[in-house]
N, C-alpha and C positions, 0 to 999 in steps of 0.2 A: 742475669738482669731482672731490676725491682721492678715488677707491675702490681697494681691494685691488685686487691684480694677479690676473690670472688662476688663476696658477698657486696664491697662498694660498688664494681661494676654492672652488677644486676639489682642495684637497691630500686633506677626505677622503673623497673616492670612489675616491683611488689603493688608501684602504689602507681598503677597507670592513669592517664590524666584525659577526659573523654571531653570536655565540654567543645562550646565552640566557642570560636574567636576571628577578630576580624585583622589581627597583624601579630606580627613578632613581639610588638609591645602591651597589646591586650590579652596574647599567653602568656607571657609571662606575669603579670600581673593576677589573673587569675590562677593560675597555677602557684604562685608564690601564696594565696591565699586558701589553695586546699591544700597545700604539706602544713600548713599551720594547724591543721583539724585534723589531721591523721598520723601525725607524730615522725613525719620523714624527715619536715625542718628540724626538730630535736636530734635526730640521729646524723643530720648530716654536719648540727653545729657540733655534735660529740665527737663526731671523726676527725673534724677539724683542731680540735683541742687535743685529741690523742692521733696526729696523721703519721707519725712512726719515729722510728728510730734516725738519730742524726749522723747523716753521711759526712765524707770528706774525703780529699784526693787522693787518689791511688800511689803509694808509693812506687810501686812497679812503672806509673807512667813517669812519675816523677824523675826515676834513673834512665828510662829508655826512649825517652820523646825525642832528644835531639839527634837519636844515629837513625829516626825514620826517615825515609824519602818519600814524604807527602804528596799526594795530586799532581796532575798534571802541572806544565808548568803555564804561563800566562798565554793567553790567545794575542796572536798576532794579528789578526784580524777584526774588524768592528770598533769601533767605538766605544769603551765601556763608559754605562749611562752612570750614573752615579747615584741611583734608587729612583730618578723620577721618569713617571710615565708623562710621554709627547709624541704628535701625531708627527712630528717632523724626525723622520728616520733614513738613514743611510738607503737600507735594502728592503723594505716596507712599507706601507704606508697602513692605515688605521681607518678601516668599512666600518660600516653599520648601516644594517635591514632589518627587517621583524621576523625572518626566519632565524638568522643566527647570532642577531645581536651584533656587539661590535666582534671583530676579527680582522685581522691581518692579513694583506696580499704583497704579492712582492712589486717594489716599484720600478722594476726592471727586469731583465733575464738575469737567472744567479747560474751561476755552473755549480757544479757538483764538491761536495767537501767547503763548502764556502762557512764562515761564521756570519750568519746573519744579524746576531742581536746578542749580544755582550753586555750584561747588568749585573748590578750590585743588586740583592734584593735589600726592599725595604724591611723584611724580618725574616730571620733566621732561626730555626729550631734546631738546635744541634743535642747532643746525648751529652749526658755529664760525664768527666773523666773521674773517675769516685772509687772506690772500694769495694763496691758491691759490684761494678763492672771490672775492672781490672783490670782485664786484658785488654793490652795494648792496640792489639790490631781490630778491636770492637771500639777505640775510643776516638772520639773526633780532635784532631789536633786542630781545631776552630775558633774562629777567636768569637766570644756568644754572644758578640755587640755586630762586627760588620761580618763576620763570614770570614775572613782571609786567612789564608792558612798561616799556620805559627810554626816559630822557632822558639826563641825563647817566649816564654809568658806569662801575665801578671796575674795571679789569681785572685778572687774576692775575699778582703782580709775576712768578712762575714762570715761566708758560706764556705768558703775553701772548696766551691767545687765547681764555681765557673770562671771558665779562664780568658782572657785576654790578651789580643796583641802587643798593645800600646798603655801606657798611664790615661791620655787621652780617652778610648774607648771605655774605659773602667770607668773612668768620670762620666762620659756624656750617659752611658748606660745607667749609671747609678740615677742620676739626677733625671733620667727620661723613664726610668720602670723597675731596672733591677731592686731598689729599696722597695720596692712591693713584691717583688717575689721571693727576695732572698733568702726568709724564714721557708719557703713553703720549697723553694727547690731543693734546701738542702736535703729535708724531709723527703723526695721524691712524691710532692703531692700530685703530680703529674704526671700520667700516662705516657711519659714521651717515649719509650718503644712501643707506643701500639697505634698502627698507621690508621687505626680505622676513629683514635679521640682524639680533637682539635680542641680540647679543653685551653690550652695551655697557649697555643696559636691567638684564638679568640679573647684570651687575655690580653696578649701582646697587641692586637691591632686596635682592641679597645685604649688599653696605655698608651697607643703610637697618635688614636683622636684625641685622647683628653691633652695628650702634648700640644696640638696644635685648637683645644678647646673645640674641639666637634663642630669646626667652622665647615659650612654646608655653601659658603657665598661663592665660591667659586667652582660651584660643579662644572661650568664650560671650558673652564680652564685646568685642565687635571696635572699641566706642568708647574702649575704655580701652587696648586694645593692635593699633594696625593692622598689626603685622607677622604677628600670628598669623591675623588675616583671611587677607592675602594666601595665607599658608603653605597655606591650608587649602580654597582654591578648588581646585578640577579641574585637573590638569596634561593630562590626555587621552594620556599618556606611552608607554601600553599600545595606545593604538588609532593609532601613526604606522607610515610605513615606515619601510623600514629606511634609505631614504637622508634620511630627515626624521630619524633618530636619530642617524647618524652626522654628519650635517653638526650637531647640538645639541651631540653628545660631544667632535666636534672644536672647537668653539667656547669652550664651555666648557674645555677641558683649555687652550686659549691664555687663556685668563682667570686661572685660576690660577697656570699656570707665568708669567703674570706678575707675579701676585701674591706668587709668591714669590722670584722672582731681579730684580725692579726696585723692588719697596717693602720695608718693617719691616713689612707685616700681619701674617704669620705669627710674628713674635716679640712683636707686640703683644698680641697674642690668646692670649696664655699662661694665660689663666683657664679658653678653651674647652678647652685641650689636658689641664688636670686630670683632667677629664671621660670624654675619650677616649682609647684606646690610641694610641700615639704610629703604631705601623704604619698605622692608619687614619685618623690624622688627614686627610691629604690629602686621601682617597678621601671621606674626611664634606664637605668643604667643596666639592670637586667635585659630589657626591649635591646638595647644597644648591644649588650654582649650576646643574645643570642642574635640577631642580624651577624655580628661577624660571626661567631661561632660557623653559620654558614656559606658567608663569606669563606673560611679558613677551608669549609669542608670541599668547596667547589672550586675555588682558583688557588691552589699551596699545589706545590711540588713536591711530590717525594725525588729525591733527593740522593745518591750513592757517590761517597768520597773513594776513589782510587788511591790505594797505596801499594806504592810502588815497590817496597822494600818486599813487598810477600807475592808478587804477582809470576803465579804458576800459569792459567792461564788468561782469557779477556775478564773473567770473573772475580775481580779483586777488591776487595774494600776495608776502610776502615771505620764500618760504621754507614749510620746513614743521617737523613734529618729531612727536615721540612722548608721550604723559603715560601713568599710571598713574593712576588716578581711582577712589577705592575705592567710590563710591557708582555714578559712570557705569556702570564695567566691570559691574555688574550686569546693565544692559540689555540686554534680550537682541534678536537679529535679526530684521525683517521686509523683504522685499523691498517691502510695503506699508506704509513706516512710518507711526507716529502722531506722531513726535517727530524731531527731526534734534539736533547736539550743534553748537555755535558754539564760537567764540573771542571771549573781549572783555579788554580789556585788564587787569581785575582777576581772571580764571578763565577757569576750562571750563563752559559751561551747557548744558542741555537744554533745548530749545521746544520747545512744541507745534503741530503741523503743521496739527490739525483739531481739533474739539472730543472730548475722551476723556472717558467717561462713569464713573463711581466704580466701583472693581475691576476694570476694562477694563487690560489689561496696558501698561504703558510699553515701544515699542519703537521701534529705530531703524535706517537702514540701514546695516551696515557697508562702512567704505570700501573695500573687495577686491570688493563683490558690487556688479554695475551694474546695476539695475533694469530696463536696456533690454536686456537678454542673457535670451536664451532659457530657458524653464522648468529644460532639460538643464544646460545652461553654468551659472546658479546654483545649482543643486541640487549641480555637480561640484566647483564651488569652494567651497561650504559645507563639503563632507564632507571633502574632503582637507585645509581650511586651520583650519576648525573642529569637524570630529571631529560634524554631524548633518545630518541631513534636512533643509531647509527645508518646513514646515507652515503656512508662514502662509497669509495670505487670499488673496494674489495668487496663489501657488503651486495654491492647492487652487483655485481660480476658475477657473488655467488646465486644469486635471487634470481639472476637472468638465467645462470644456468641450470637452476631448476627447473625454470618453465620453460625455457627452450634449451636441450640438453643436446638435442644431436646433431651433428653437423652433416651441412650438404655432403650427399653423395657423389655429387657429380664437382664441383669446386672444390670439396674437400676441405674451407678455410671456413667459412661464416655459418651459423647457426641456424636451422631451418626453423621456420614460427609455422602456423595455421596446421597443424599435425591434423590429417583427417581421414576416417577409416570410413571407405562406401562399399556395401557389399566386399568386405575382405581386402579393398585395392586401398592399399595407404597411400595416401599423397599429401606432399609439404609446398610450403611456400621460400623459395629462397631468394634473400636479397641481392645478392651478387649475381643470381644466375638470373635474377627476374622472370622468372617460370615457376612454372607447378614441375615437381621432380617425385617420382616413384620413390617411395622411401620402401621397397621390398626387399633389398638387400641388409638394410638398417634392421628389418624386423627382425632377417634369420639370425643377425648377429646377435641380437636382443634377446631370442627365444635359445639361444645357443647358451649364450651368459648365464640365464637362468636356470638352465639346466645344469649345468656347470658349478654353479652354486648350490643346489640342491645336494648335487653329488659329493660336492666339499663339505659339506652341512652333513654329511652322513661318513663319510670316511677320513676326513681332515686332511687327504693326499695334498699335497702339498704343489702336485703338477695343474690339478683343477685350479687352482689361483692366477697358475700363470698361461692357462686357457681362458680362464675370466679377462686375464689383462688385455691378451690380445684380441677378445671381441671389445673391451672397452675404448682403446685404439682404434676400432676399425670405426666405433659409435660419435665418439666427442673429438674435441680438437687437437693438437698435439698441446702437452704441458696443459692440457684440463686441469680442473683442481678437482674435479670429478673421480681422476685415477689417483687420488693423492692417500684415499683411506684404504684402497686393496696395496696398494705400494707400501705403506706401510707395515701391515700385515703378511706381505713376501718378507719385507726387508728383518722381521723380528724372530720369522719364522728360520731363515737362513741362519740368522744370527746363533739359534739357536741350536741348530742342527750344526754350527762349527763349519760352516763353508762360505770361506770370506768372501769367497771370489762374486759372489754369487748375492751375498750380503751388500756389497760395496756397490754388484751392479744396479741394485734398486734404492740403495741409501743415495748414490749418486742420482737417480731419476729423481728421487722425492724435492731434492734441493734444488733439481732442475725447474720442477714444478713452481716450486715456491719464490723463487725467483722472477720466473715469469709474471707470479702476480704481486711479489710483495720484491718494494727495493732490498738489494744483495746485503748493503750496509745497514740494514736494519739490526739492531745488536740482538736480539732474540734468536733472530735465523743467523746472522753472522758467528754468533757464539755456537749455535747447534750445529755448525758446518764445522765450525774447529774442532770440537769434542768429537762428529763424526770423523775424522781425517786421522785424529788420536788414536780412536779408539782402532784403528786397522796400520798404526805406521809399524807395528811390528811384525807383522803375520811374514809367516815362509812363503813366499811364492811357488807355485808348482813346476815341476820342473819331469820336462817337456810341459811348456803350455802351449794350450791349440790359438789360432788366430784372434778367435771371440776372448780368450781367458787375456790373451797380450791386449788385446783392445780396452779391456775394463780397466786395467793395471795403470796404462798409459793415460788415459782419462785419470784414473784418479790422482795420478803424479802430475800431471797438467794442474789442475784445482789445487792441489797441494803447492806448485810452485807460485799459482796466481794470487793464493789467498794472502803473502806479505801486505800487499800493496792496501789489502782491504782491511785488515787488521791495524796498520797505521793510522787508520782514519781514528782510532779508539788512543792507542797507548804506541809508544815505542816500542818496535819486538827486542831490541836490546833488553829490557827489562821482563821478556815473558820467557821464562826458562821451558816451556813445553814447547815454543815455537821451535826454540834450536834444536830441541829430540826429533821434531817433527822432519827437520829440514836435514839432519842425519842420516834420518833412517827414508828418505826418500832418495838421498843422493848412493844409498845402499842397493836401493829398486830400480835406479836409474843404471845400473853397472848389470845388475839380472835382466835387467830388459832388451840393452844392446847385445848382449851374450845371445838371448833367447832368438831375439832377432834374424843374429847373425845366421843360429843353426834352421832356422825356418826357412832363410833363404835357400 
């Protein structure tokens, strides 16, 4: 796949800009003066003049696109919004406060697996279908303008790289923005395949604003002026690191100089020049570009496009893209989300993972943040890229578990607080019992766990891990997130020893713990669970089996049978060849289980 050279991607690092500035406009103005004096300006101009080899449509794509079964069918629930932001929506209300800013909450009780929002993005970024990509599985059969799934397409005759679903979309794109981007798109000027680069999206938002003449008069009526809504969203420019700011300023300078040297944009926008002093005109344009780069970085959605022709497991796509969806962009992150973003043939939708109560906030898990990461890693990414400290239900659960991790030895349900050690006598407070409880038994279990851990580190004997887990179960609540690490180690150790029954035992326990803390339909969890089931589908069952082994395999079979309904949340199982394999092997296991059960009787 085409990507900018290492030299181009790291050019901004060679000339770091450290001056103080007031806002995005002031920063660009000072940066522009700065690079004129150090040679970077001339280097960018040179890169624009020599930006790359002309690319063209892939012959393979032209030959194969009609055979593709692309994307999920259109959504059957929810009203499809035509790219307009509105506070009047069926399932959600627009809310705002000082802590969260604008966000969405449920307007009524919402059942699981409901399409809450369904909208067409204001701006779609899809990868070009060109010779240097070539692989039809990586190509996006999406209209460059409206994002609809394409059967027959109309290519731009100038660049012969961007495709459109209709002549109307082609003409609209050309009049609104494509004439400005066409030359550079064909030469891969923008790092379309780089998820951390928002140069192209920033240009598209900017040109979208130019189409509306950068009108900000209707700020309080976003449904009438989408550009004013985008402009008013937070940029977090003041919170960014020096390296982040230099990268943004460098990329936005490239965009501005490209428009100035390779397009007629500046001569076509004289109406704006009348209101701005000539010497400040380029700086103003650059400042807008910087704001929109930040908007794209904070509010764009990374999306993948399912390709139903090549589905084996749940992970299957014909590429990825980015989108600016005005309504969906308002949804905040949670590591324990109640909703997820899905791409259909006619738009981008938000679908509930679990029942959502009226006035509960709608949340999704940002693609950059993996729920399976540690609390520290998740919060680090959220802070670095999105400038907030995650305080979602999962993060707070983990924080509380670290501070109050031991369960009450009497009620065995809630965690204790205020642990005290007075003259060797350990006590704590239990909220449920509303009394002081002795922690003597818990202390003994903790001492045993420490002893077993030391023995394991010396011998690496797996039996000590089993004993540690037994101690943990006596110390912490059932399905506590604290037990995950030890279950992971046990699972991997038994897998390495080819002890499939024990590996299945601890694999099932891991997913039981996960599903106690994360919605079971959350894609990373469901996908991991499906892969786990597939890994053990062909194992030879030991005969005869003990009652304990029989119970483990029965649970495995039950989980494998129940997962069908969960999978259909994302796509029809008829397209998933791996599911057919799993189903066949599970049927074989069920026959063996019946035979073994009769023997045991």
